[in-house]
VEXPA-603117 format. One record per residue (C-alpha): residue number from 1; residue in three letters; chain; y, x, z. Coordinates in steps of 0.2 Angstrom, whole numbers, plus 5000, padded with zeros to 4 digits. Layout:
<node resi="NUM" resn="ALA" chain="A" north="Y" east="X" up="Z"/>
...
END
This chain:
<node resi="1" resn="MET" chain="A" north="5398" east="4841" up="5895"/>
<node resi="2" resn="PRO" chain="A" north="5386" east="4851" up="5884"/>
<node resi="3" resn="ALA" chain="A" north="5394" east="4864" up="5873"/>
<node resi="4" resn="THR" chain="A" north="5393" east="4861" up="5854"/>
<node resi="5" resn="PRO" chain="A" north="5381" east="4874" up="5846"/>
<node resi="6" resn="HIS" chain="A" north="5390" east="4887" up="5835"/>
<node resi="7" resn="ILE" chain="A" north="5382" east="4887" up="5818"/>
<node resi="8" resn="GLU" chain="A" north="5387" east="4900" up="5806"/>
<node resi="9" resn="THR" chain="A" north="5385" east="4896" up="5787"/>
<node resi="10" resn="HIS" chain="A" north="5387" east="4913" up="5778"/>
<node resi="11" resn="PHE" chain="A" north="5384" east="4914" up="5760"/>
<node resi="12" resn="THR" chain="A" north="5368" east="4925" up="5757"/>
<node resi="13" resn="ALA" chain="A" north="5364" east="4923" up="5738"/>
<node resi="14" resn="SER" chain="A" north="5378" east="4933" up="5731"/>
<node resi="15" resn="GLU" chain="A" north="5366" east="4944" up="5721"/>
<node resi="16" resn="SER" chain="A" north="5358" east="4929" up="5712"/>
<node resi="17" resn="VAL" chain="A" north="5375" east="4921" up="5709"/>
<node resi="18" resn="ARG" chain="A" north="5381" east="4938" up="5702"/>
<node resi="19" resn="ASP" chain="A" north="5366" east="4938" up="5690"/>
<node resi="20" resn="ALA" chain="A" north="5369" east="4920" up="5685"/>
<node resi="21" resn="VAL" chain="A" north="5387" east="4924" up="5681"/>
<node resi="22" resn="ILE" chain="A" north="5383" east="4939" up="5671"/>
<node resi="23" resn="GLY" chain="A" north="5370" east="4930" up="5661"/>
<node resi="24" resn="MET" chain="A" north="5379" east="4914" up="5659"/>
<node resi="25" resn="SER" chain="A" north="5396" east="4922" up="5654"/>
<node resi="26" resn="ASP" chain="A" north="5388" east="4933" up="5641"/>
<node resi="27" resn="GLY" chain="A" north="5377" east="4918" up="5635"/>
<node resi="28" resn="LEU" chain="A" north="5393" east="4907" up="5632"/>
<node resi="29" resn="THR" chain="A" north="5403" east="4920" up="5623"/>
<node resi="30" resn="VAL" chain="A" north="5392" east="4931" up="5612"/>
<node resi="31" resn="PRO" chain="A" north="5383" east="4916" up="5603"/>
<node resi="32" resn="PHE" chain="A" north="5399" east="4907" up="5602"/>
<node resi="33" resn="ALA" chain="A" north="5407" east="4922" up="5593"/>
<node resi="34" resn="LEU" chain="A" north="5393" east="4924" up="5581"/>
<node resi="35" resn="ALA" chain="A" north="5392" east="4905" up="5577"/>
<node resi="36" resn="ALA" chain="A" north="5411" east="4904" up="5575"/>
<node resi="37" resn="GLY" chain="A" north="5412" east="4920" up="5565"/>
<node resi="38" resn="LEU" chain="A" north="5398" east="4913" up="5553"/>
<node resi="39" resn="SER" chain="A" north="5407" east="4896" up="5551"/>
<node resi="40" resn="GLY" chain="A" north="5420" east="4903" up="5539"/>
<node resi="41" resn="ALA" chain="A" north="5407" east="4912" up="5529"/>
<node resi="42" resn="VAL" chain="A" north="5393" east="4900" up="5527"/>
<node resi="43" resn="ALA" chain="A" north="5393" east="4881" up="5522"/>
<node resi="44" resn="SER" chain="A" north="5376" east="4877" up="5531"/>
<node resi="45" resn="SER" chain="A" north="5375" east="4874" up="5549"/>
<node resi="46" resn="GLY" chain="A" north="5356" east="4877" up="5548"/>
<node resi="47" resn="ILE" chain="A" north="5360" east="4896" up="5544"/>
<node resi="48" resn="ILE" chain="A" north="5371" east="4897" up="5559"/>
<node resi="49" resn="VAL" chain="A" north="5358" east="4888" up="5571"/>
<node resi="50" resn="THR" chain="A" north="5345" east="4900" up="5565"/>
<node resi="51" resn="ALA" chain="A" north="5356" east="4916" up="5567"/>
<node resi="52" resn="GLY" chain="A" north="5361" east="4909" up="5584"/>
<node resi="53" resn="LEU" chain="A" north="5344" east="4906" up="5590"/>
<node resi="54" resn="ALA" chain="A" north="5339" east="4923" up="5585"/>
<node resi="55" resn="GLU" chain="A" north="5354" east="4931" up="5594"/>
<node resi="56" resn="ILE" chain="A" north="5350" east="4921" up="5610"/>
<node resi="57" resn="ALA" chain="A" north="5332" east="4927" up="5610"/>
<node resi="58" resn="ALA" chain="A" north="5337" east="4945" up="5607"/>
<node resi="59" resn="GLY" chain="A" north="5351" east="4944" up="5619"/>
<node resi="60" resn="SER" chain="A" north="5342" east="4936" up="5633"/>
<node resi="61" resn="ILE" chain="A" north="5328" east="4949" up="5632"/>
<node resi="62" resn="ALA" chain="A" north="5340" east="4963" up="5631"/>
<node resi="63" resn="MET" chain="A" north="5351" east="4956" up="5646"/>
<node resi="64" resn="GLY" chain="A" north="5336" east="4952" up="5656"/>
<node resi="65" resn="LEU" chain="A" north="5328" east="4969" up="5654"/>
<node resi="66" resn="GLY" chain="A" north="5345" east="4977" up="5658"/>
<node resi="67" resn="GLY" chain="A" north="5346" east="4968" up="5674"/>
<node resi="68" resn="TYR" chain="A" north="5328" east="4972" up="5678"/>
<node resi="69" resn="LEU" chain="A" north="5330" east="4991" up="5675"/>
<node resi="70" resn="ALA" chain="A" north="5347" east="4991" up="5685"/>
<node resi="71" resn="ALA" chain="A" north="5338" east="4983" up="5700"/>
<node resi="72" resn="ARG" chain="A" north="5324" east="4995" up="5699"/>
<node resi="73" resn="SER" chain="A" north="5336" east="5009" up="5699"/>
<node resi="74" resn="ASP" chain="A" north="5344" east="5003" up="5715"/>
<node resi="75" resn="ALA" chain="A" north="5327" east="5002" up="5723"/>
<node resi="76" resn="GLU" chain="A" north="5322" east="5019" up="5718"/>
<node resi="77" resn="HIS" chain="A" north="5339" east="5026" up="5723"/>
<node resi="78" resn="TYR" chain="A" north="5337" east="5018" up="5740"/>
<node resi="79" resn="ALA" chain="A" north="5319" east="5025" up="5742"/>
<node resi="80" resn="SER" chain="A" north="5326" east="5043" up="5738"/>
<node resi="81" resn="GLU" chain="A" north="5340" east="5042" up="5750"/>
<node resi="82" resn="TYR" chain="A" north="5329" east="5035" up="5764"/>
<node resi="83" resn="GLY" chain="A" north="5317" east="5050" up="5761"/>
<node resi="84" resn="ARG" chain="A" north="5331" east="5062" up="5762"/>
<node resi="85" resn="GLU" chain="A" north="5338" east="5054" up="5779"/>
<node resi="86" resn="GLU" chain="A" north="5320" east="5055" up="5786"/>
<node resi="87" resn="ARG" chain="A" north="5320" east="5074" up="5783"/>
<node resi="88" resn="GLU" chain="A" north="5337" east="5077" up="5789"/>
<node resi="89" resn="ILE" chain="A" north="5335" east="5069" up="5806"/>
<node resi="90" resn="VAL" chain="A" north="5320" east="5081" up="5808"/>
<node resi="91" resn="GLU" chain="A" north="5328" east="5096" up="5800"/>
<node resi="92" resn="LYS" chain="A" north="5346" east="5094" up="5805"/>
<node resi="93" resn="THR" chain="A" north="5345" east="5084" up="5820"/>
<node resi="94" resn="GLU" chain="A" north="5361" east="5089" up="5829"/>
<node resi="95" resn="MET" chain="A" north="5371" east="5087" up="5813"/>
<node resi="96" resn="GLU" chain="A" north="5364" east="5069" up="5811"/>
<node resi="97" resn="ARG" chain="A" north="5368" east="5065" up="5829"/>
<node resi="98" resn="LYS" chain="A" north="5386" east="5071" up="5826"/>
<node resi="99" resn="GLU" chain="A" north="5387" east="5060" up="5811"/>
<node resi="100" resn="VAL" chain="A" north="5381" east="5045" up="5822"/>
<node resi="101" resn="THR" chain="A" north="5395" east="5049" up="5834"/>
<node resi="102" resn="ASP" chain="A" north="5408" east="5050" up="5820"/>
<node resi="103" resn="ILE" chain="A" north="5402" east="5033" up="5814"/>
<node resi="104" resn="LEU" chain="A" north="5403" east="5025" up="5831"/>
<node resi="105" resn="THR" chain="A" north="5420" east="5033" up="5835"/>
<node resi="106" resn="SER" chain="A" north="5427" east="5026" up="5818"/>
<node resi="107" resn="TYR" chain="A" north="5424" east="5009" up="5825"/>
<node resi="108" resn="GLY" chain="A" north="5435" east="5013" up="5840"/>
<node resi="109" resn="LEU" chain="A" north="5422" east="5019" up="5853"/>
<node resi="110" resn="THR" chain="A" north="5425" east="5035" up="5863"/>
<node resi="111" resn="ALA" chain="A" north="5413" east="5049" up="5862"/>
<node resi="112" resn="GLU" chain="A" north="5407" east="5045" up="5879"/>
<node resi="113" resn="GLU" chain="A" north="5404" east="5027" up="5875"/>
<node resi="114" resn="ALA" chain="A" north="5395" east="5033" up="5859"/>
<node resi="115" resn="ALA" chain="A" north="5384" east="5045" up="5868"/>
<node resi="116" resn="PRO" chain="A" north="5371" east="5033" up="5875"/>
<node resi="117" resn="VAL" chain="A" north="5369" east="5024" up="5858"/>
<node resi="118" resn="VAL" chain="A" north="5366" east="5041" up="5850"/>
<node resi="119" resn="GLU" chain="A" north="5353" east="5045" up="5863"/>
<node resi="120" resn="ALA" chain="A" north="5345" east="5029" up="5861"/>
<node resi="121" resn="LEU" chain="A" north="5344" east="5030" up="5842"/>
<node resi="122" resn="SER" chain="A" north="5337" east="5048" up="5843"/>
<node resi="123" resn="ARG" chain="A" north="5322" east="5041" up="5852"/>
<node resi="124" resn="ARG" chain="A" north="5319" east="5029" up="5838"/>
<node resi="125" resn="PRO" chain="A" north="5317" east="5038" up="5821"/>
<node resi="126" resn="LYS" chain="A" north="5314" east="5023" up="5811"/>
<node resi="127" resn="GLN" chain="A" north="5330" east="5013" up="5818"/>
<node resi="128" resn="TRP" chain="A" north="5340" east="5030" up="5816"/>
<node resi="129" resn="VAL" chain="A" north="5336" east="5031" up="5798"/>
<node resi="130" resn="GLU" chain="A" north="5340" east="5013" up="5795"/>
<node resi="131" resn="PHE" chain="A" north="5357" east="5015" up="5804"/>
<node resi="132" resn="MET" chain="A" north="5361" east="5030" up="5793"/>
<node resi="133" resn="MET" chain="A" north="5357" east="5020" up="5778"/>
<node resi="134" resn="LYS" chain="A" north="5367" east="5006" up="5783"/>
<node resi="135" resn="PHE" chain="A" north="5383" east="5014" up="5790"/>
<node resi="136" resn="GLU" chain="A" north="5383" east="5031" up="5783"/>
<node resi="137" resn="LEU" chain="A" north="5378" east="5027" up="5765"/>
<node resi="138" resn="ALA" chain="A" north="5382" east="5009" up="5764"/>
<node resi="139" resn="LEU" chain="A" north="5365" east="5005" up="5757"/>
<node resi="140" resn="ASP" chain="A" north="5355" east="4989" up="5761"/>
<node resi="141" resn="ARG" chain="A" north="5336" east="4989" up="5759"/>
<node resi="142" resn="PRO" chain="A" north="5333" east="4980" up="5742"/>
<node resi="143" resn="ASP" chain="A" north="5322" east="4965" up="5741"/>
<node resi="144" resn="PRO" chain="A" north="5305" east="4971" up="5732"/>
<node resi="145" resn="LYS" chain="A" north="5306" east="4956" up="5721"/>
<node resi="146" resn="ARG" chain="A" north="5324" east="4959" up="5717"/>
<node resi="147" resn="ALA" chain="A" north="5321" east="4967" up="5700"/>
<node resi="148" resn="LEU" chain="A" north="5310" east="4954" up="5693"/>
<node resi="149" resn="SER" chain="A" north="5321" east="4939" up="5699"/>
<node resi="150" resn="SER" chain="A" north="5336" east="4948" up="5693"/>
<node resi="151" resn="GLY" chain="A" north="5329" east="4950" up="5676"/>
<node resi="152" resn="LEU" chain="A" north="5323" east="4932" up="5675"/>
<node resi="153" resn="THR" chain="A" north="5339" east="4925" up="5681"/>
<node resi="154" resn="ILE" chain="A" north="5350" east="4935" up="5669"/>
<node resi="155" resn="ALA" chain="A" north="5339" east="4931" up="5654"/>
<node resi="156" resn="GLY" chain="A" north="5338" east="4912" up="5659"/>
<node resi="157" resn="ALA" chain="A" north="5356" east="4910" up="5662"/>
<node resi="158" resn="TYR" chain="A" north="5360" east="4919" up="5645"/>
<node resi="159" resn="ALA" chain="A" north="5348" east="4907" up="5636"/>
<node resi="160" resn="VAL" chain="A" north="5355" east="4892" up="5644"/>
<node resi="161" resn="GLY" chain="A" north="5373" east="4898" up="5641"/>
<node resi="162" resn="GLY" chain="A" north="5369" east="4902" up="5623"/>
<node resi="163" resn="PHE" chain="A" north="5363" east="4885" up="5618"/>
<node resi="164" resn="ILE" chain="A" north="5379" east="4877" up="5624"/>
<node resi="165" resn="PRO" chain="A" north="5390" east="4883" up="5609"/>
<node resi="166" resn="LEU" chain="A" north="5376" east="4882" up="5597"/>
<node resi="167" resn="LEU" chain="A" north="5371" east="4864" up="5601"/>
<node resi="168" resn="PRO" chain="A" north="5386" east="4856" up="5591"/>
<node resi="169" resn="TYR" chain="A" north="5379" east="4865" up="5575"/>
<node resi="170" resn="MET" chain="A" north="5362" east="4857" up="5578"/>
<node resi="171" resn="LEU" chain="A" north="5370" east="4840" up="5578"/>
<node resi="172" resn="THR" chain="A" north="5381" east="4841" up="5563"/>
<node resi="173" resn="PRO" chain="A" north="5379" east="4848" up="5545"/>
<node resi="174" resn="GLU" chain="A" north="5397" east="4851" up="5544"/>
<node resi="175" resn="THR" chain="A" north="5402" east="4869" up="5550"/>
<node resi="176" resn="ALA" chain="A" north="5420" east="4864" up="5553"/>
<node resi="177" resn="ILE" chain="A" north="5416" east="4850" up="5564"/>
<node resi="178" resn="GLY" chain="A" north="5403" east="4860" up="5573"/>
<node resi="179" resn="LEU" chain="A" north="5415" east="4874" up="5576"/>
<node resi="180" resn="ASN" chain="A" north="5428" east="4862" up="5584"/>
<node resi="181" resn="TRP" chain="A" north="5415" east="4854" up="5595"/>
<node resi="182" resn="SER" chain="A" north="5408" east="4871" up="5599"/>
<node resi="183" resn="ILE" chain="A" north="5425" east="4877" up="5605"/>
<node resi="184" resn="ALA" chain="A" north="5427" east="4861" up="5616"/>
<node resi="185" resn="CYS" chain="A" north="5409" east="4863" up="5623"/>
<node resi="186" resn="THR" chain="A" north="5411" east="4881" up="5627"/>
<node resi="187" resn="LEU" chain="A" north="5428" east="4879" up="5636"/>
<node resi="188" resn="LEU" chain="A" north="5421" east="4864" up="5646"/>
<node resi="189" resn="ALA" chain="A" north="5405" east="4874" up="5651"/>
<node resi="190" resn="LEU" chain="A" north="5416" east="4888" up="5657"/>
<node resi="191" resn="LEU" chain="A" north="5426" east="4876" up="5667"/>
<node resi="192" resn="LEU" chain="A" north="5411" east="4868" up="5675"/>
<node resi="193" resn="PHE" chain="A" north="5402" east="4884" up="5678"/>
<node resi="194" resn="GLY" chain="A" north="5417" east="4891" up="5687"/>
<node resi="195" resn="TYR" chain="A" north="5419" east="4876" up="5697"/>
<node resi="196" resn="VAL" chain="A" north="5401" east="4876" up="5703"/>
<node resi="197" resn="LYS" chain="A" north="5402" east="4895" up="5706"/>
<node resi="198" resn="GLY" chain="A" north="5417" east="4892" up="5717"/>
<node resi="199" resn="GLY" chain="A" north="5406" east="4881" up="5728"/>
<node resi="200" resn="PHE" chain="A" north="5393" east="4894" up="5730"/>
<node resi="201" resn="THR" chain="A" north="5405" east="4908" up="5734"/>
<node resi="202" resn="GLY" chain="A" north="5416" east="4898" up="5746"/>
<node resi="203" resn="THR" chain="A" north="5432" east="4900" up="5735"/>
<node resi="204" resn="SER" chain="A" north="5443" east="4886" up="5728"/>
<node resi="205" resn="ARG" chain="A" north="5432" east="4876" up="5716"/>
<node resi="206" resn="VAL" chain="A" north="5447" east="4871" up="5705"/>
<node resi="207" resn="ARG" chain="A" north="5454" east="4889" up="5705"/>
<node resi="208" resn="SER" chain="A" north="5437" east="4897" up="5701"/>
<node resi="209" resn="GLY" chain="A" north="5434" east="4884" up="5687"/>
<node resi="210" resn="LEU" chain="A" north="5451" east="4887" up="5679"/>
<node resi="211" resn="GLN" chain="A" north="5450" east="4906" up="5681"/>
<node resi="212" resn="THR" chain="A" north="5433" east="4906" up="5673"/>
<node resi="213" resn="MET" chain="A" north="5438" east="4896" up="5658"/>
<node resi="214" resn="LEU" chain="A" north="5453" east="4906" up="5655"/>
<node resi="215" resn="ILE" chain="A" north="5444" east="4923" up="5656"/>
<node resi="216" resn="GLY" chain="A" north="5429" east="4917" up="5647"/>
<node resi="217" resn="GLY" chain="A" north="5440" east="4908" up="5634"/>
<node resi="218" resn="ILE" chain="A" north="5450" east="4925" up="5631"/>
<node resi="219" resn="ALA" chain="A" north="5434" east="4934" up="5629"/>
<node resi="220" resn="ALA" chain="A" north="5426" east="4922" up="5617"/>
<node resi="221" resn="GLY" chain="A" north="5442" east="4921" up="5607"/>
<node resi="222" resn="ALA" chain="A" north="5443" east="4940" up="5606"/>
<node resi="223" resn="ALA" chain="A" north="5425" east="4941" up="5601"/>
<node resi="224" resn="PHE" chain="A" north="5428" east="4927" up="5588"/>
<node resi="225" resn="ALA" chain="A" north="5443" east="4936" up="5581"/>
<node resi="226" resn="ILE" chain="A" north="5433" east="4952" up="5579"/>
<node resi="227" resn="ALA" chain="A" north="5418" east="4943" up="5571"/>
<node resi="228" resn="ARG" chain="A" north="5430" east="4935" up="5558"/>
<node resi="229" resn="LEU" chain="A" north="5438" east="4952" up="5555"/>
<node resi="230" resn="VAL" chain="A" north="5422" east="4961" up="5552"/>
<node resi="231" resn="GLY" chain="A" north="5415" east="4946" up="5542"/>
END
């Protein structure tokens, strides 16, 4: 009887999901707080929509740029550490060999079992450096396209999230009605976003949805309260 092939389905897009979570959560809460805060001060939904669109534009650019620069910093940090490890395996060879031994023994190997691995790595400088980057410094080689994709993902998610609490104000001239619908839309969006996120990350969809709605709702409520106090 043929054996059933073992297929592993690990989640490999955690960075993209993290970027989407950052952008979407901020996009839902910040424009909501601005619109809700203005609802008590102005009578026209048009003013709220204009202010909200301006905030979405500025916020998505700022958030996207922040994500881009953060990813660039990660890449620059990796390159700097990689160069340092390349120098150390040449200038401090014995110390680096001992560090490899220490890493392997920390996984349960004896010094005798680690010795041939250390010897094999010492004959392969590139693989040796990669090993040290991964197991000594816990650094993974960043995707060269990561900075741009991170910035675009965060900016896009922020813009999409920002339109959700603003949409009710676009559909009604009454600010009070717009506020009530904005609250409902924001909470529903947080619930659905958390539900979808749970499917991507492999956690309980229902729990993720409720948790995201609760945390996002608290954040939005706090931002709304601050906006009202300042206003």
